[in-house]
N, C-alpha and C positions, 0 to 999 in steps of 0.2 A: 505493499501499499502506500503510494508514491504520497498522500494529501490523503485528509480528514472528511470521514463522507461527509453529505448534509442530505438533505429531503432531495425529492423529484420532481414533488408536486409544480404547476408551474404555477411563476406568484404576479401577482399585478400592482402586486408596490412598489411605488415609483422614487421614494426611498434608499438613498448610496452610501446611507452612511443606522447604522442602529448600536447605541447601546450593550455593547453583550450583560448578559445575564444570566449562572451557574445551575440549571436543576439538575436534581442526583437526583437518580433511577437507581435505585437500592433495593435488598431485600438477600432473606438466607439463601442459596442454590439450589437450582431448581421449583421459582418461582414463575421464570416464564418472563424474564427482563430480555435472554436475545431477540424470546419470540417479536414483542410490545417494542421495540428499541427499532431492531427492521420494518414496525408496522405504523413506527413513524415517521423513518427516510423515506420510505411509497407515499402517506398522506399529507408531511407537515411539504412548507417550499426551504428553499436555497439555506435562505436565512435560521434554519435548526441545521445547527451541527454537530453528529454526532461521537460519541470524545469513545473507544475501545478502554474496553477492560485493562487496567492494568495489572491488576494480577493474573492475566491471561500472556499477554506480553510476558512475562516475568519468567513463568512458569514454564510456558512453552519455548519458551529464548532458552532453558538447559538450565535453571538457576536454583542447584539443590533442594530442596524442599527437604527437608531435616525437619525430627520430631519432637529437638529435645529445646528447648528454651531462643539456645543460639541461636539455631536457626528461622526458628519463626519471628525474632530478633529482627534478627538479617533481614529473612526476604520481608518481611512488612515497613521497614527503610525503604530499602529498594523499590515497592511497591509506591508509598506515598512518592517521590522524589520523579518517579516515569509519572503521577499522576500531574502531578504539582504542572511539573515539564512540560506535559501539554494541553493544562486548561491553560498557557497561559498565554502555548500557541494558541491555541484556536480564539482567546482574544484577539491575537493581533488581526485574524479573519475580516476587510470594512462586511464581509457579507453578513455576520454573523447576529442573529440578536441575542436566540438561544442557543448555551453548552449544551445540550442534553451525553449528563454524563455516569456512564457506569458503572455508579456505586461515585463514592468520595471518599478523600484522606480521612475523615471519619472514620471508616467501613475496619479502619485497623487498627481500630482500640476494639473489636471482637477476637480477632485474636489473636491481640498482646496482653503476654505471662507477667504480667504487671503493675504500674500503679500507670493513669495515663500520665503522668508527664514523662518520667521514661520519654511515652515514643512519641508525644510531642517537641520535651525538650531538647534533643537529640536535630531538631530542623529552626529552632529559635522565633518555634508560632507555641501555641494551648490551645484548647477547645475552644473555648467562645469565642476566637480569633478563627480556628475554625472554622467555626459552627457561622460567620457573618458571610463568611467570603462566597455564602448558598444565597442563591433568592426562595429556593422550594426542595422539598426533600420529598418524595415519594417511594411512597413503600409495599415493593409487593409483596407479603407474605408469601415463603414458602409452602407449596404443595403438600397436602395427604400423604399419606404413606401410600396410599393407592395411585397415589399417581405421581410419585415421585421418582426422574431418571438418572439416572449415570448418566455418564460423558467423560468423553475423552481426559478432562481441566479436571473431574471436578471425582477427588475420591471419599466423598464425605456418607453416610450414610443419609438415611429416610429419617435417622430418631437424630442423629448426630444436625442436618443440615435445617430442621426441628429446633435447635440450640441453635445453632449461631442464628439464625434468623430472629429470636429473642434478640440476640446479644448487639447485635446490627438496629434490634427495635431501641436498645437502651443506654446504643451508645448516640443517637439522633433522638434522642427525646427531646431537650432541652431546644433545638429547633421550632423555633416560634411563625415555622410554617412546614410543619411536616407532616402528612399524609398518611394515610396505616389502607390498602390493600388487601382487602379480608384473599382468601383464599376461597375458589367457587369451583361445585362442582362441574362451571361451563362456564371456560375459562375465557371466554373471550366474552363477559360475562364482570372478567377482571380487567383482558385486553382493554378493556375501552373506557372500564370506570379512569384506567390510570392514562387513558390518550386522550381523554377531558380532564385533568386534572397538569397535565403537560399544555395543555392549547389550555389555560388559563395563562399560563405563563408568555405565548406567545403574541406578543403585541397586532393586537388590535388593527392593523395594517394588510398583516400576515395568514391572517386566519381566514382560510377562503374555502371553509365547507360551514355551513352553519350547522352540523353538527357530527361530530362521529356514530358513524352506519348509515347516517342518514343522504346515500350518495346515490 
């Protein structure tokens, strides 16, 4: 990938420059984030820039996935650094109005073996400062055991995934604009709600559809 992906739907917006804002799509493994991000790419216009998951970049790139505390700390520091750099890069794109992030820097707390100050202090920041960087947080809940599926980078069992989901939810708990999309037997309902929450963050000039799912 030699560029950051963005929405592909035609846009009638005449504005040459937007003030970009960061919006996080998060949740435990198996919540459906990947599918929702693909829906966003097809539904929204070029002013919605999509960031890939930093953890997937780290682990599919060959970073050691050790289960001891030192390995977990090293991995989370690497993920944090890549996440931050991708966000800063996206903010330089003239077309960007919303930068939709597959997880954010605060997600690392769910995997960090220790107090939050040890996680953020290494990067010269705090939990409060990181929360303030994001305009909105949309948490899509991990699917129940009957619908949970593993993939090549998802090593957690269904039970472990639900525990991680709870820790991620707690990590973002104090964000002033955090939404939780509960797991549903009908994934389309869940995805539609998540998309509507994303759409609410998109500038009015770029809301080309009256309602998600009613085209």
